[in-house]
N, C-alpha and C positions, 0 to 999 in steps of 0.2 A: 685365587686372586692374591696378589702380593699385599703386603701391609700398606696402610695409608701413608702418605707423605706427612711427616710431622712438621708442623709450622708453629713458630713462635712470633707473636706480633708485638712490636714496640711502637706505640702511637700515643701522643699526648691528647688528641681530641677524643674524648670519651665516646661521643656518639658515633664517630667514624670507626673507632676501634671495636666497639660492640657490634656495629653493623657488619663489619668485615669478619669478625669472629663468627657471627651467626650465619652469614652467607657462605663462608668457607666450610663451616660445619655441616652445611647441607650437601656438600660434595662427598660422595662415597670414598673418594681416593685421597682426601685431605683430612687431617686431624689437627685441630688447634690444641697445642699442648700447654700454652700459657700466654699471658700478655703482661706488658708493663706500660706505664704511662710516661716513663722517661728512660734515658739511657744510663743513668747513674747506677752502677752495680749490675748492669745488664749482663756483662760477660760472665760473672759468676753464676747468675741465675740460669742463663742459657746453657752454660757448660754442664750444669747439673741435670738439665732436662734433655739434652742432646737432640735438639730438633734437626731435621734435614735442611730446613730453610728458615731464615729469620727475615720477616717482613719488617722493614724499618723506615720510620718517618725520617726525612732529612732534617727537618727543623724541630728540634726537641729542646725542652728547657735544660739548661746546663751544658751538656755535650751535644755537638751536632752529629749528623749522620756519618761523616768521615771519621770522627773520633770513635764513635761507637762501633763502626765497621772494623776499624783497626783492632779494637779490643776484642771483638767477637772472633775475628779471624785468628788472632793470636791464641785465644782461649780454646777455640773449637774449630780447627782448620778443616774438619770434615763437613761443616755446615756451609751452605751457600747464603749469601746476603743479597736480598732484593730490596731496593730502596723504593719507597712510595712517597711522593711529595706533591704539594699543590703546584709548585713552580720550582724550576731549577735552571741554572745557567750551564752553558757548555763547560765552563771551567769547573763548576761543582761536580758535574758528571765525570770529568777527567780525574778529579781528586778522589771521588768514590771508587772508580775503577782501579786507580793506583793503590787505594787502601784495601782492595780485594773484593769489592762488590761485584756480583754477577751482572746486575742490570739496575737501571733506574727508570721507574714508570711514574706517570702522573696519576694522581688520585682520581681524576675524572675519567680515566680509562675504563674500558669494559671489564667486568669481573672475569669474563672468559679469557681476556688477555692476561690478567693477573695470574689466573690459574695455569694458563699455558706457560707463562714465564716461570712459575714455580716448578712445573714439571720439567721444563728445559734445564733449569738450574740443577735439579737433581740428576738429570741425565748427563749433563756436562760434567758434573762432579764425578759421577760413576765412570765416565769415559776418560777422565783426566784432562778435560778441556776447560777453557775459560771463555768468557764472552769476548 
């Protein structure tokens, strides 16, 4: 078996962050390597841990998902960014994609969809493709 997909979570809602960390940790092919409650300084933390995928809330205190995505992509171009949000506009999705995010999902989506998107993001990165 290959190594688990290394995931870093940036989410300001503590309950959602901890639940996501717990549920992803139950998956044999996913390893949560760290979490943060906001995007300030996230790029330096993420670059030190070298995750395969960063799960990122769009609406964070301080920086928004687009700003954090830009910083993460610049600091760690090998990582894929998947945004999770309660709500998002088409314009915000376009801004995320332009910043380098692989995908944007809503938080009310099924965990299997989140995990499938994490896997797809890693596969696309390995194959040199983008969403």
